Structure formats: structure tokens, C-alpha cells
C-alpha positions in Angstrom: 0.0 0.0 0.0 1.3 3.4 -1.0 1.1 5.9 1.8 0.2 9.6 1.1 0.1 12.7 3.2 2.1 15.8 4.2 5.9 15.6 4.6 5.8 15.6 8.4 3.7 12.4 8.4 5.8 10.8 5.6 9.0 11.5 7.4 8.4 8.6 9.8 8.7 6.2 6.9 12.1 7.5 5.8 15.0 5.2 5.0 18.7 6.0 5.2 18.9 6.3 1.4 19.6 9.6 -0.2 17.1 11.9 -1.8 14.2 14.2 -0.9 11.8 13.5 1.9 9.0 12.4 -0.4 11.2 10.3 -2.5 12.7 8.4 0.5 9.2 8.0 1.9 8.0 6.6 -1.4 10.9 4.1 -1.6 10.1 3.0 2.0 6.4 2.4 1.3 6.3 1.0 -2.3 8.1 -2.2 -1.6 9.7 -3.8 -4.7 8.1 -1.5 -7.3 10.9 0.0 -9.5 11.3 3.7 -9.2 10.5 4.4 -12.9 7.2 2.4 -12.5 5.8 4.1 -9.5 2.0 4.3 -9.9 1.6 8.1 -9.8 -0.3 9.4 -12.8 1.3 12.8 -12.8 4.7 11.2 -12.6 4.1 8.8 -15.5 2.6 11.6 -17.7 5.7 13.7 -17.0 7.9 10.8 -18.0 6.2 10.6 -21.3 6.8 14.3 -22.0 10.4 13.9 -21.0 10.9 10.9 -23.2 9.4 12.8 -26.2 11.8 15.7 -25.5 14.7 13.3 -25.3 13.9 11.8 -28.7 14.0 15.3 -30.2 17.4 16.0 -28.6 18.8 12.6 -29.8 17.6 13.4 -33.4 19.4 16.7 -33.2 22.6 15.0 -31.9 22.5 12.5 -34.9 22.1 15.4 -37.3 24.9 17.5 -35.8 27.2 14.4 -35.7 26.6 13.8 -39.4 27.4 17.5 -40.1 30.7 17.1 -38.2 31.6 14.0 -40.3 30.9 15.9 -43.5 32.9 18.9 -42.3 35.9 16.6 -41.4 35.8 15.1 -44.9 35.7 18.5 -46.6 39.0 20.0 -47.8 40.0 23.1 -45.8 41.0 24.9 -49.0 37.3 25.3 -49.9 36.8 27.7 -47.1 37.9 31.3 -47.1 39.4 31.0 -43.6 41.3 27.8 -44.5 42.3 25.2 -41.9 41.8 27.7 -39.0 38.2 28.3 -39.9 37.6 24.6 -40.3 39.0 23.7 -36.9 37.0 26.6 -35.2 33.8 25.4 -36.9 34.5 21.8 -35.8 35.1 22.9 -32.2 31.9 24.8 -32.2 29.8 21.9 -33.5 31.4 19.5 -31.0 30.6 21.8 -28.1 27.0 22.1 -29.4 26.7 18.2 -29.4 28.0 18.0 -25.9 25.4 20.6 -24.8 22.6 18.6 -26.5 23.7 15.5 -24.7 23.3 17.3 -21.4 19.9 18.7 -22.3 18.7 15.3 -23.4 19.1 13.9 -19.9 19.0 16.9 -17.6 15.4 16.4 -16.6 15.4 12.6 -16.4 14.4 11.5 -12.8 16.4 8.3 -13.2 19.6 10.3 -14.0 19.0 12.5 -11.0 18.4 9.5 -8.8 21.6 7.8 -9.7 23.5 11.0 -9.2 22.0 11.6 -5.8 22.9 8.0 -4.8 26.5 8.6 -5.9 26.2 6.0 -8.7 26.6 8.4 -11.7 28.9 7.4 -14.6 31.4 10.3 -14.9 32.3 9.2 -18.4 28.9 10.7 -19.5 28.5 14.5 -19.9 25.3 14.8 -17.9 26.9 13.4 -14.7 30.0 15.6 -15.1 27.6 18.6 -15.6 25.7 17.8 -12.4 28.9 17.2 -10.4 30.3 20.6 -11.6 27.1 22.4 -10.8 27.0 20.9 -7.3 30.7 21.8 -6.8 30.2 25.4 -7.9 27.2 25.8 -5.6 29.3 25.6 -2.4 32.7 23.9 -2.4 34.2 26.1 -5.0 33.0 29.2 -3.2 34.7 28.0 0.0 38.0 27.3 -1.9 37.9 30.8 -3.4 37.2 32.3 0.0 40.2 30.5 1.5 42.5 31.6 -1.4 41.5 35.2 -0.6 41.4 34.9 3.2 44.9 33.3 3.5 46.4 35.4 0.7 47.4 32.4 -1.5 47.1 34.9 -4.3 49.5 36.7 -4.6 51.8 35.0 -2.0 52.2 31.8 -4.1 50.7 32.7 -7.5 49.9 36.0 -9.1 46.5 34.7 -10.1 44.6 31.4 -9.9 41.1 30.1 -10.6 40.5 26.5 -9.6 38.7 24.2 -12.1 39.0 20.9 -10.3 37.4 19.7 -7.1 39.9 18.5 -4.5 39.1 17.0 -1.1 41.7 15.9 1.4 41.6 13.0 3.9 44.2 12.2 6.5 43.5 8.5 7.3 39.7 8.7 7.9 39.5 12.4 8.8 38.3 14.8 6.1 40.2 18.0 6.4 38.2 21.2 5.8 40.0 23.8 3.6 42.1 25.9 5.9 41.6 23.7 9.0 44.3 23.6 11.7 45.4 19.9 12.1 47.4 18.1 14.7 50.9 17.3 13.7 50.3 13.6 14.5 47.5 13.5 11.9 49.6 15.1 9.2 52.6 12.9 9.8 51.5 10.6 6.9 50.6 11.8 3.4 46.9 12.4 2.8 44.5 10.8 0.3 43.2 13.2 -2.3 39.7 12.9 -3.9 39.9 14.8 -7.1 37.2 15.3 -9.7 37.7 16.8 -13.2 34.7 17.9 -15.2 35.9 17.6 -18.8 36.4 14.4 -20.7 39.6 12.7 -21.5 42.8 11.6 -19.7 45.5 14.0 -18.7 48.8 14.0 -16.8 48.9 15.9 -13.6 51.5 16.9 -10.9 50.8 17.4 -7.2 52.8 19.8 -5.1 52.4 20.4 -1.3 54.4 23.3 0.1 54.7 25.3 3.3 54.3 29.1 2.6 55.4 30.3 6.1 58.9 29.0 6.9 60.6 31.5 9.4 63.9 32.9 8.2 65.6 34.5 11.2 68.6 35.8 9.2 66.5 38.0 7.0 63.7 38.5 9.5 61.2 37.3 7.0 59.4 34.1 5.8 60.4 31.7 3.0 58.8 28.6 1.5 59.5 24.9 1.7 58.5 22.0 -0.6 56.9 19.1 1.4 55.8 16.8 -1.4 56.0 16.4 -5.2 54.5 13.8 -7.5 54.4 13.9 -11.3 53.2 12.1 -14.4 50.0 10.9 -12.7 47.3 9.8 -15.2 43.9 11.2 -14.3 40.4 11.2 -15.8 36.8 11.9 -14.8 36.1 8.3 -13.9 38.9 8.2 -11.3 38.1 9.4 -7.8 40.8 8.9 -5.0 44.6 9.0 -5.0 46.4 7.9 -1.8 49.6 9.9 -1.8 51.2 7.5 0.8 51.2 4.7 -1.9 53.1 6.7 -4.5 56.6 5.4 -5.0 55.9 2.0 -3.3 55.6 -1.4 -4.8 51.8 -1.1 -4.3 51.6 1.8 -6.8 50.4 1.1 -10.3 52.2 2.6 -13.3 49.5 5.2 -13.9 50.1 6.6 -10.4 53.1 8.4 -11.7 56.5 9.1 -10.2 57.6 10.5 -6.8 60.6 12.9 -7.1 60.2 14.4 -3.6 58.7 12.2 -0.9 56.3 13.4 1.9 57.8 15.5 4.6 55.5 15.9 7.7 54.1 19.3 8.3 55.6 21.0 11.4 55.9 24.4 12.9 58.5 25.4 15.5 57.5 26.8 18.9 56.6 30.5 18.8 56.1 30.8 15.1 52.7 31.7 13.7 50.6 29.1 12.0 52.0 27.7 8.7 49.9 27.5 5.6 50.3 24.1 3.8 49.0 24.5 0.3 48.1 21.5 -2.0 48.2 22.4 -5.7 47.2 20.2 -8.6 48.9 21.2 -11.9 48.0 19.9 -15.3 51.0 19.1 -17.6 51.2 20.8 -20.9 50.1 18.6 -23.9 50.2 15.6 -21.5 53.9 15.4 -21.8 55.7 13.5 -19.0 58.3 15.4 -16.9 61.8 14.3 -16.3 61.7 12.7 -12.8 65.5 12.6 -12.4 65.8 16.3 -13.1 63.0 17.1 -10.7 64.7 15.0 -8.0 68.0 16.7 -8.6 66.4 20.2 -8.4 64.0 19.9 -5.5 64.9 16.9 -3.3 67.1 17.4 -0.3 68.3 21.0 0.1 66.3 21.9 -2.9 63.1 21.8 -0.8 64.1 25.1 0.9 63.1 28.3 -0.9 60.8 26.5 -3.4 58.9 28.8 -5.7 55.6 27.4 -7.2 55.6 30.2 -9.8 59.1 29.3 -11.0 58.2 25.6 -11.1 55.1 26.3 -13.1 56.9 28.5 -15.7 59.9 26.2 -16.0 57.9 23.1 -16.8 54.9 24.6 -18.5 52.3 23.6 -16.0 48.7 24.9 -15.4 47.4 25.0 -11.8 43.8 23.6 -11.8 43.1 22.4 -8.3 43.7 23.6 -4.7 43.2 22.7 -1.1 45.1 23.7 2.1 45.4 23.1 5.8 47.3 24.7 8.6 49.7 23.5 11.3 51.0 24.9 14.6 53.3 23.8 17.3 51.5 21.3 19.6 52.4 18.6 22.1 53.2 16.1 19.4 55.3 18.2 17.1 58.6 17.5 18.9 58.0 13.7 18.7 57.1 13.9 15.0 60.2 15.9 14.2 62.4 13.4 16.1 60.9 10.4 14.3 61.7 11.9 10.9 65.1 13.4 11.7 63.9 17.0 11.4 66.1 19.4 13.3 65.0 22.5 15.2 62.6 21.1 17.7 64.5 22.9 20.5 64.2 26.3 18.8 61.7 28.8 20.1 60.9 32.0 18.2 60.2 35.2 20.0 59.3 38.6 18.7 62.2 41.1 19.1 61.6 43.9 21.5 61.3 47.2 19.7 62.6 50.1 21.8 60.6 53.3 21.6 62.3 56.2 19.7 60.4 58.8 21.7 62.5 61.0 24.1 62.1 60.6 27.9 58.9 62.2 29.1 59.4 65.2 31.3 57.8 65.3 34.7 54.5 67.1 34.8 51.5 67.6 37.1 52.0 66.3 40.6 55.6 65.2 40.1 56.7 68.5 38.5 55.3 70.6 41.3 57.1 68.5 44.0 60.7 68.4 42.7 62.0 71.1 45.0 63.7 70.6 48.4 60.5 71.5 50.1 59.2 68.0 49.3 62.4 66.2 50.0 60.6 63.8 52.4 58.6 62.5 49.4 61.7 61.6 47.3 61.8 58.1 48.9 58.7 57.3 47.0 60.0 58.5 43.6 63.8 58.8 43.5 65.3 56.6 46.3 63.8 53.3 45.1 66.2 50.4 45.5 67.4 49.0 42.2 66.5 52.1 40.1 69.0 54.7 39.2 68.2 58.2 38.1 
């Protein structure tokens, strides 16, 4: 029996599955009836209209695809613009076909249901579109806020607009962008969940750097490289990448190379919080980078003074993804530094005392009136104080 009523009454039939209140209540009360066969007259009539609209979109896709094939077979010399005009026209038609594919399924309740349940096939344009829309609704806004709030731009890059969703997990703990984490948690490399929204495979590099390394000699801050991985094959159908497995026997060939292994995040006592930035960079033309050269440049002493902008320009990389966390001195930092042979756990930073440049203040008021010998009996309260010389 299918139960009906307002949402407050239907809420008692909810199951832990995802979706709206009415949908979860319907699933809990309709038994084994498939979702697309629910006996709601309005629902079934709407499905007929959507099916008719989809047939129209599919017919347009077939027509546009045939037009693309004809254009590809046509000699570029027959156009006034030549090869440039032909390629521009082909690109425009392909984009229009991708848009039609999205419009064909955008209103399908089965598509929305699979996406809400996390079962969407990211090789299809409609699921990539829905994932991108969901990411832009909140997560991307938070990332942009953190980039501005923590001055990632212009401290690390002159300008940057993320186009990839990046989430960070330390063991089973999801790190919110900009969160301050215990040094014991960040001792091991995190797992990154990355989602791209355009089709095709690409090679990416991952960089983790500390943007707030104290430099006492210059009374300023420098930067340090904590992790670098390159030549990682990534596509929309991939989801998670455990950084701790890179460079080990358990790593597959498409997980790339590890020029610079993970260095735990740490901050010395007295120093302000350190910004640990995680950047995902797309490699130009999917060309692999020379791992030996990167290891020679950035491993060991090359970690200190690392410049992301210089690395980007030198190897032709495009930053596409970002996340970050912060670290401070805590009760576990000294043990973490000792386990990994990091010196400086006994160093404590303090702000230098800045002496005032103002001249000594002249006596005034009560003190100025009582400086004469008439008030000599009061000097013991102002001048004859043990340990103070005048």
C-alpha cells in the first residue's frame, strides 16, 4: 500500500537512502516497485513528455554528428578561412553536441536519482555537468574564500582560478579547507579525492608546500617543498589517490613518479601558523616530466626556498586544483620531528623587543610641582627606590 500525506507524516517512513523526503518515503512504502514504474499518474505523464523531448534531442545529436563528419571530410582549401576556420567550426559543433547530450538527460528522474545516490557514470557529460554544478554551488566558493582569506594569491601565485574539485583526507579524517590539524595526523601523506569535469585523460602533478617558513637571518618568511608527485594519469572516472602509496611497490604505473617524498608538516614553537598548500597542476600537452631532473632540483636541500611560480613556468604547468590546511606547534610536534630526523625542535621563536624612539617624558603635574627641596621627604617614593638609578 502506497502511503500519502504531508511531509511531516511521511518522514516517519524515511529510510537512510539519499534523496528528498517524499522520494525516500515513497521508496520505503512502495516495496519492490521499480522507481520508474511508481504508480503516480502525474509522474508517469511527465515521464512521457520527457521521453518525447529526449527523442527530439537525440535526433538533433544525430544530425549534428553527421554534419561534423561531412565537415571533417571536406578539404580546408574550400573555405575562405582555410584550416583555422575549419577547426574553429568543428570545435563549435562538438561543443553544441555536448550541450545537446546534457539537455537530453538533464530532466530525467532516473539520472537525478543515480547522481544523488553517488552512482553516476562520470564518463557521461550529464553526470559531469551535475557534479560541476554541485561543486560550484558551495565547495568552489569555500575554496575561493580560502584563497583570498589566506592570501594564497599573490603570495604563491599572481592569479589562480580552480577548475578541479579537490578534497583531502588524513586517514579517515576529512580536512576542511584551511583547518588547523594536529601534527600527529599530518605525519603521513593524505588521500586526495579529485574530480575533473571535462572528458579525456591528462597528466597531472601534485605539489604540497609550506608558505610560512621562518627565516631569522632575513627576519622574513620563505617557502619549503613538502611533497611532489608527477606524471599521474587522471580522468573523470577516477576518484581517489592515496599519496602514501606513491613510490611504493603497491603503486600502479598510472600513479606516476615520486621525485620528492612526503615531509611531515611542522611548525616550531613561537612561530605563527603555517599554511600548507596543496596544488594540482596539469602538464602541458600531456607530456611527461623528467623525474630525475626534478629530484635533482628539489629533493634534499632543494626543498628550501621552493617557488611554485618558477616551477610552473619552468615546466609549462597549469594550476587547476587547490586545497590547504594549517599546522601549529603542539604537544606532538617534537616527537614527529624526532621520528623523521627533522632538526629545530628545540628552537623557540620570539618577537624582538622594539625600543621606543620617543625622548624621555618630562615630569608634569603632581611630580613636576614637588621636585623642590620642600618636598624632599617624598623623594623616597619617587627617587630613592632600591634597584632604580636616576
